[in-house]
C-alpha positions as CSV (number, residue, x, y, z in Angstrom):
1,X,166.7,125.4,38.6
2,X,166.4,127.1,41.9
3,X,164.2,126.0,44.8
4,X,162.9,127.4,48.1
5,X,160.8,125.8,50.9
6,X,158.4,127.6,53.2
7,X,156.5,125.6,55.8
8,X,153.0,126.9,56.5
9,X,150.3,125.7,59.0
10,X,149.2,122.1,59.5
11,X,152.4,120.7,58.0
12,X,151.8,122.0,54.5
13,X,154.3,124.2,52.8
14,X,155.2,125.9,49.5
15,X,157.9,124.4,47.5
16,X,158.9,127.0,44.8
17,X,161.0,125.9,41.9
18,X,162.1,128.4,39.2
19,X,163.0,126.8,35.9
20,X,165.0,129.0,33.5
21,X,167.9,128.8,31.1
22,X,168.4,125.7,28.9
23,X,166.0,123.6,30.9
24,X,163.1,126.0,30.2
25,X,164.1,126.6,26.6
26,X,164.2,122.9,26.0
27,X,160.8,122.4,27.7
28,X,159.3,125.0,25.4
29,X,160.8,123.4,22.3
30,X,159.3,120.0,23.3
31,X,156.0,121.7,24.0
32,X,156.0,123.3,20.5
33,X,156.8,120.0,18.8
34,X,154.0,118.3,20.6
35,X,151.4,120.9,19.8
36,X,152.7,121.3,16.2
37,X,151.7,117.7,15.4
38,X,148.1,118.7,15.6
39,X,148.2,121.9,13.6
40,X,146.7,121.7,10.1
41,X,147.6,124.3,7.4
42,X,146.1,124.3,3.9
43,X,148.6,123.0,1.3
44,X,150.6,121.0,3.8
45,X,150.3,117.6,5.2
46,X,149.6,117.5,8.9
47,X,152.8,118.0,10.8
48,X,154.9,118.9,7.7
49,X,154.3,122.7,7.5
50,X,157.3,125.1,8.0
51,X,158.0,125.9,11.7
52,X,157.5,129.6,11.2
53,X,154.0,129.1,9.8
54,X,153.1,126.6,12.5
55,X,154.3,128.9,15.2
56,X,151.8,131.6,14.0
57,X,149.0,129.1,14.6
58,X,149.9,128.4,18.2
59,X,149.4,130.9,21.0
60,X,152.5,131.5,23.1
61,X,150.5,130.9,26.3
62,X,149.6,127.4,25.1
63,X,153.3,126.6,24.5
64,X,154.2,127.9,28.0
65,X,151.5,125.9,29.7
66,X,152.4,122.7,27.8
67,X,156.0,123.4,28.8
68,X,155.0,123.5,32.5
69,X,153.4,120.1,32.1
70,X,156.6,118.7,30.6
71,X,159.0,120.2,33.2
72,X,156.8,119.9,36.3
73,X,157.8,116.4,37.4
74,X,161.5,117.1,37.1
75,X,161.1,120.4,38.9
76,X,159.2,118.8,41.7
77,X,161.9,116.1,42.1
78,X,164.6,118.7,42.1
79,X,162.9,120.8,44.7
80,X,162.3,117.9,47.1
81,X,166.0,116.8,46.9
82,X,167.4,120.4,47.0
83,X,165.3,121.3,50.1
84,X,165.3,117.9,51.7
85,X,161.5,117.7,51.8
86,X,159.7,114.4,52.2
87,X,156.1,114.5,51.1
88,X,153.3,112.3,52.4
89,X,150.7,113.0,49.8
90,X,150.4,114.2,46.2
91,X,151.1,117.9,45.8
92,X,148.9,120.5,44.1
93,X,150.5,122.8,41.5
94,X,150.2,126.5,41.0
95,X,152.2,129.1,39.0
96,X,153.7,132.3,40.4
97,X,155.3,133.5,37.1
98,X,155.2,132.2,33.6
99,X,157.2,133.9,30.8
100,X,159.4,132.8,27.9
101,X,162.4,133.4,30.1
102,X,161.4,131.5,33.2
103,X,158.6,129.8,35.1
104,X,158.2,129.7,38.8
105,X,156.1,126.6,39.9
106,X,154.6,126.5,43.4
107,X,154.0,123.0,44.8
108,X,151.7,122.9,47.8
109,X,153.3,119.9,49.7
110,X,152.1,118.1,52.8
111,X,154.9,116.7,55.0
112,X,155.0,114.7,58.2
113,X,154.1,117.0,61.0
114,X,156.5,118.0,63.7
115,X,155.5,116.7,67.1
116,X,156.4,118.6,70.3
117,X,156.6,116.0,73.0
118,X,155.5,116.6,76.5
119,X,156.4,114.4,79.4
120,X,156.6,110.7,78.4
121,X,159.1,109.3,80.9
122,X,158.5,108.8,84.6
123,X,154.7,109.3,84.5
124,X,152.7,108.7,87.7
125,X,150.0,106.2,86.8
126,X,148.6,103.6,89.3
127,X,147.5,100.3,88.0
128,X,144.3,98.9,89.5
129,X,144.0,95.8,91.6
130,X,142.1,92.7,90.6
131,X,139.6,91.0,93.0
132,X,136.8,88.6,92.3
133,X,134.1,88.2,95.0
134,X,131.4,85.5,95.5
135,X,128.6,87.7,94.1
136,X,130.4,88.0,90.8
137,X,131.0,84.3,90.6
138,X,127.3,83.7,91.4
139,X,126.2,86.2,88.7
140,X,128.3,84.3,86.1
141,X,126.9,81.0,87.2
142,X,123.4,82.3,86.9
143,X,124.1,83.5,83.4
144,X,125.2,79.9,82.5
145,X,121.9,78.6,84.0
146,X,120.0,81.2,81.9
147,X,121.7,79.8,78.7
148,X,120.5,76.3,79.6
149,X,117.0,77.3,80.7
150,X,114.0,75.5,79.3
151,X,110.8,77.1,78.1
152,X,107.8,75.4,79.6
153,X,104.2,76.1,78.8
154,X,102.5,78.0,81.6
155,X,99.3,76.2,82.2
156,X,97.9,78.7,84.6
157,X,98.5,82.4,85.4
158,X,99.2,85.4,83.3
159,X,102.0,87.0,81.3
160,X,104.8,88.2,83.5
161,X,108.1,90.0,82.8
162,X,110.6,87.3,81.7
163,X,107.9,85.1,80.2
164,X,107.6,84.4,76.4
165,X,104.2,85.2,75.0
166,X,103.3,83.5,71.7
167,X,101.1,86.1,70.0
168,X,99.3,87.1,66.9
169,X,99.4,90.9,66.3
170,X,98.4,93.4,63.6
171,X,99.1,97.1,63.6
172,X,96.7,99.8,62.5
173,X,97.3,103.5,61.8
174,X,94.2,105.7,61.4
175,X,92.2,102.5,61.1
176,X,94.2,101.0,58.3
177,X,96.7,98.2,58.6
178,X,100.3,99.0,57.6
179,X,103.0,97.0,56.0
180,X,105.3,95.0,58.3
181,X,102.9,95.4,61.2
182,X,101.5,91.9,61.3
183,X,102.7,88.6,62.8
184,X,101.3,85.2,63.7
185,X,102.5,82.8,66.5
186,X,105.3,85.2,67.2
187,X,107.3,84.3,70.4
188,X,108.0,87.6,72.3
189,X,110.1,87.6,75.4
190,X,108.6,90.2,77.7
191,X,111.2,92.6,78.9
192,X,113.5,92.0,75.9
193,X,112.7,95.5,74.6
194,X,112.6,94.1,71.1
195,X,109.2,95.7,70.2
196,X,108.1,99.4,70.3
197,X,108.4,101.0,73.7
198,X,105.2,100.2,75.7
199,X,104.1,97.2,73.7
200,X,105.6,94.5,75.9
201,X,104.5,96.1,79.1
202,X,101.0,96.2,77.8
203,X,100.9,92.4,77.6
204,X,101.7,91.8,81.2
205,X,98.7,90.4,83.0
206,X,97.1,88.8,80.0
207,X,96.0,85.2,80.1
208,X,96.2,82.6,77.4
209,X,93.4,83.2,74.8
210,X,92.9,86.9,75.8
211,X,92.9,89.7,73.3
212,X,93.8,93.3,73.7
213,X,94.1,96.5,71.7
214,X,97.6,98.0,72.5
215,X,98.0,101.7,71.8
216,X,101.6,102.8,71.3
217,X,103.6,105.5,69.5
218,X,106.5,104.8,67.2
219,X,109.8,106.5,68.2
220,X,110.7,109.7,66.3
221,X,113.9,107.9,65.1
222,X,112.0,104.9,63.6
223,X,113.5,103.9,60.3
224,X,110.1,103.9,58.4
225,X,109.5,107.6,58.0
226,X,105.7,107.2,57.5
227,X,105.5,105.6,61.0
228,X,108.1,107.7,62.9
229,X,106.4,109.5,65.8
230,X,103.0,108.2,64.8
231,X,100.4,106.7,67.2
232,X,99.2,103.2,66.2
233,X,97.0,100.4,67.6
234,X,98.0,96.8,67.6
235,X,95.3,94.1,68.0
236,X,97.0,91.3,70.0
237,X,95.9,87.8,70.9
238,X,97.8,85.6,73.3
239,X,98.0,82.0,72.1
240,X,100.4,80.6,74.7
241,X,102.6,81.6,77.6
242,X,105.9,80.1,78.3
243,X,108.1,80.5,81.3
244,X,111.8,79.9,81.7
245,X,112.8,77.1,84.1
246,X,116.4,77.3,85.2
247,X,118.3,74.1,85.9
248,X,119.4,73.4,89.5
249,X,122.9,74.6,90.3
250,X,124.5,71.3,91.3
251,X,127.0,68.6,90.1
252,X,124.5,67.2,87.6
253,X,124.2,70.6,85.9
254,X,128.0,70.8,85.8
255,X,128.3,67.4,84.1
256,X,125.7,68.5,81.5
257,X,128.0,71.4,80.6
258,X,130.6,68.8,79.5
259,X,133.6,71.0,80.2
260,X,136.9,69.3,80.2
261,X,138.3,68.7,83.7
262,X,135.2,70.2,85.4
263,X,132.9,67.6,87.0
264,X,131.7,69.2,90.3
265,X,130.2,72.5,91.3
266,X,133.3,73.5,93.3
267,X,135.5,72.8,90.3
268,X,133.2,75.0,88.1
269,X,133.3,77.8,90.7
270,X,137.1,77.6,90.6
271,X,137.2,77.8,86.8
272,X,134.7,80.7,86.8
273,X,136.8,82.5,89.4
274,X,139.9,82.0,87.3
275,X,138.2,83.2,84.1
276,X,136.8,86.3,85.8
277,X,140.3,87.1,87.3
278,X,141.8,86.7,83.8
279,X,139.2,89.0,82.3
280,X,139.6,91.6,85.0
281,X,143.4,91.5,84.6
282,X,143.0,92.3,80.9
283,X,140.5,95.1,81.7
284,X,143.0,96.6,84.3
285,X,145.8,96.4,81.8
286,X,143.8,98.0,79.1
287,X,142.7,100.8,81.5
288,X,146.4,101.3,82.5
289,X,147.5,101.4,78.9
290,X,144.8,103.9,78.0
291,X,145.6,106.2,80.9
292,X,149.3,106.1,80.2
293,X,148.9,106.7,76.4
294,X,146.3,109.4,77.1
295,X,148.6,111.4,79.3
296,X,151.5,111.2,76.8
297,X,149.3,112.2,73.9
298,X,147.6,115.0,75.8
299,X,150.9,116.4,76.9
300,X,152.1,116.5,73.3
301,X,151.2,118.9,70.5
302,X,151.0,118.5,66.8
303,X,149.2,120.1,63.9
304,X,147.8,117.1,61.9
305,X,147.4,117.6,58.1
306,X,143.9,117.1,57.0
307,X,145.1,114.6,54.4
308,X,146.3,112.3,57.1
309,X,142.9,112.4,58.9
310,X,141.1,111.9,55.6
311,X,143.2,108.8,54.7
312,X,142.7,107.3,58.2
313,X,138.9,108.0,58.0
314,X,138.7,106.2,54.6
315,X,140.6,103.2,56.0
316,X,138.4,103.0,59.0
317,X,135.3,103.3,56.9
318,X,136.4,100.5,54.6
319,X,137.1,98.3,57.6
320,X,133.6,99.1,58.9
321,X,132.1,98.0,55.6
322,X,134.1,94.8,55.6
323,X,132.7,94.0,59.1
324,X,129.2,94.7,57.9
325,X,129.6,92.4,54.9
326,X,130.9,89.6,57.2
327,X,127.6,89.9,59.1
328,X,125.6,89.7,55.9
329,X,124.9,93.5,55.6
330,X,125.5,95.9,52.8
331,X,126.1,99.6,53.3
332,X,122.8,100.3,51.6
333,X,120.8,98.0,53.9
334,X,122.6,99.4,57.0
335,X,121.7,103.0,55.9
336,X,118.0,101.9,55.5
337,X,117.8,100.3,58.9
338,X,119.7,103.0,60.9
339,X,119.2,106.1,58.8
340,X,123.0,106.7,58.9
341,X,124.4,107.2,55.4
342,X,128.1,107.2,54.3
343,X,128.5,110.9,54.8
344,X,127.2,110.8,58.4
345,X,129.3,107.8,59.3
346,X,132.5,109.3,57.9
347,X,131.8,112.5,59.9
348,X,131.6,110.4,63.1
349,X,134.6,108.2,62.2
350,X,136.8,111.2,61.4
351,X,136.8,112.1,65.1
352,X,138.3,108.8,66.1
353,X,140.6,108.9,63.0
354,X,142.2,112.1,64.2
355,X,142.9,110.6,67.6
356,X,144.4,107.5,66.1
357,X,146.7,109.6,63.8
358,X,147.8,111.7,66.7
359,X,148.6,108.6,68.8
360,X,150.8,107.2,66.0
361,X,152.6,110.5,65.4
362,X,153.4,110.9,69.1
363,X,154.6,107.3,69.5
364,X,156.8,107.7,66.4
365,X,158.2,110.9,67.9
366,X,159.1,109.0,71.1
367,X,160.7,106.3,69.1
368,X,162.8,108.8,67.2
369,X,163.8,110.6,70.4
370,X,164.9,107.3,72.0
371,X,166.4,105.8,68.9
372,X,164.0,102.8,69.0
373,X,163.9,100.7,65.8
374,X,163.1,97.1,64.9
375,X,166.0,95.0,63.7
376,X,165.8,92.3,60.9
377,X,165.4,89.5,63.4
378,X,162.4,91.1,65.0
379,X,160.8,91.9,61.7
380,X,161.2,88.2,60.6
381,X,159.7,87.0,63.9
382,X,156.7,89.3,63.3
383,X,156.2,87.9,59.8
384,X,156.3,84.4,61.3
385,X,153.8,85.3,64.0
386,X,151.3,86.8,61.4
387,X,151.7,83.7,59.2
388,X,150.9,81.4,62.2
389,X,147.9,83.5,63.2
390,X,146.3,83.5,59.7
391,X,147.5,80.0,58.7
392,X,149.6,81.3,55.8
393,X,153.1,80.7,54.5
394,X,155.6,83.4,55.6
395,X,156.3,84.1,51.9
396,X,152.6,84.8,51.3
397,X,152.5,87.2,54.2
398,X,155.6,89.0,52.8
399,X,153.7,89.4,49.5
400,X,150.8,91.0,51.3
401,X,152.6,93.2,53.9
402,X,155.6,95.4,53.3
403,X,158.5,95.0,55.7
404,X,158.5,98.7,56.2
405,X,154.9,98.5,57.5
406,X,156.0,95.8,60.0
407,X,159.0,97.8,61.1
408,X,156.8,100.9,61.6
409,X,154.3,99.0,63.8
410,X,157.2,97.4,65.9
411,X,158.7,100.8,66.2
412,X,155.5,102.2,67.8
413,X,155.2,99.2,70.0
414,X,158.7,99.6,71.3
415,X,158.0,103.3,72.0
416,X,154.9,102.4,74.0
417,X,156.7,99.7,75.9
418,X,159.5,102.2,76.7
419,X,156.9,104.6,78.1
420,X,155.2,102.0,80.2
421,X,158.5,100.7,81.7
422,X,159.3,104.2,82.9
423,X,156.0,104.7,84.7
424,X,156.5,105.3,88.4
């Protein structure tokens, strides 16, 4: 056998393997024997007719094509080893020449792309500073008060933004009621924007017992196609108005929170300040990481094979489906509610998938350039950490995750840590 390798665009190339001589003769003989078993000739049992007679019944082209099937795997393996090619996906097969003397097989092979690194050492990136002011602390404390607010019946007055109106409603389109447009004793928080635009605002100023016809138009993007963009009228009656009463911000409120080690308002403020500081530190660190990584990736160039983008897209889509299922949704239900089907979602996901693939390729190239690899001790430590996080035995984790996968992830982490440590 003889092989040649020619790299084309987007990390795909042609691996040509010519099979001739004894290897090709033997392949044709095996092909003939396989096809001959199915040949029937009058006067002979199936498979027992003389070879010369059987050969007349089988087209030469059929033998040659069957021979290609027989020899293809060996030819591919030979070509990969001979030309030192490492594929990352299944190849496609074509033929350049096919005769009784020789066959030239063309394997279209996708390989890991070559990354041309830009600057990744000594980058100039400034990390932000963390400060927490009194207004931010007050805002967080007020949110806590909101969580513990009581809804009290409003004996006098009218509906205001922030109130909860308990209403009956029924929707009509062209004078006819429509499915899903009716509710009784429904608590609606005014300003929550949970109803059609304009509906909640129309209730402001109504008193308990009042009725009103509310004219609104469904959004063009509404999931029910027969209502999308259509004007409708809701007949509404207000049964009750409730207003939110916030607890006083004092030591008594703090004690009601029942937080360990926090008994006074001052202690709560200190804790909130600490939590906000910690949150902001994470935000600053994330922003720093994103800026650093963004500069390295932007400065590097690589032609990403479509198969890598497709595989990442599929993995991200499957992860999205799992998260939907954990929330009690099916893909079918999600599509009905949002109008976004599988094809649309994959199209959107593919954009992020391409970015994720490029990040991994660039970090892997940095690791290669700097000879960064994970040792056995580090791999074992990572297995133990995963086992602890998921409350599993280490042996079970090793059944689920290949050590090569752990080593690869650690390799990328080391590369990114190296980049960050060199930032000026």
